[in-house]
N, C-alpha and C positions, 0 to 999 in steps of 0.2 A: 683856316682860321687863324689869325695873329694872335699871340701872346708874347708881352714883353717882360725881359729880364730885367728886376728892381735892382738897386744899388746893394739890397741884401741879399742876392741871389735867390729870390723867390720868383714862381712865375703863377700867375693867377690863370685857374682852368676856367674857361668861358662857362656861363651858365647854362648855355645849350648843351654842352658837353655832360655836366654834371647832373644835371636833370635826367639824365638816362641812366644816370649809375646811383641810384637811391640807397641812403645810407653809407656811403664809401667815405673813408675818414682817412684812409692810408693805401700807400701806392708803392710798389715794388718799383725803382727805377733802374733801367738798363740802358747801356749805351750799343748800339751794334750795328756796325756798319755805318758809322757817321749818323745814326737815327736813334733818338731818345724814345725809349718806350715806357709807358706808365701801364701797369697792370693793378688793377685794384684788388686789394688784398682786405679779406674779411678778419678781423682780430674778434675773437671771442672771450669773453671774461671766464675767468676761473674761481671757482669756490674753493680754497686751501682747506676749508672743514670738510669737504667732501672728499677731496684728495687723499686727505692725511688718514678720513676714515676707510676709504677703499684700501689704503697702503697698509693699514693695521689689519683688515679683512683679510687680504692676501697673504699677511705675515712678513710685510717686505719692512727692512729696516735701512737708515743711512748706509750702512756697509752692501746694501743691496746694488746700490748704482754702479759702485768700482767693481763691484764684483761681476756683473752684468758686462760692462765694457771691457775687464780682463777675458772673460768668456768669449765675447764677438770678436776680440782682436786675435785670439788662438786660434780662431777656425780659418 
């Protein structure tokens, strides 16, 4: 199928292709050997309240992230 690049650097993906990819809103785009590859990406919503509750339950603090990074880099 032919797709045209617009003046705003946008490409419309044909309906016949998108109909085979239900609920896809984002794509990972890669150029490999002069071929443009679009891979569908699923994006999941995050409930920050649940994440914070889980962190609290596990005893994690803001300092836990840099601490984990230091630990991982030391290995």
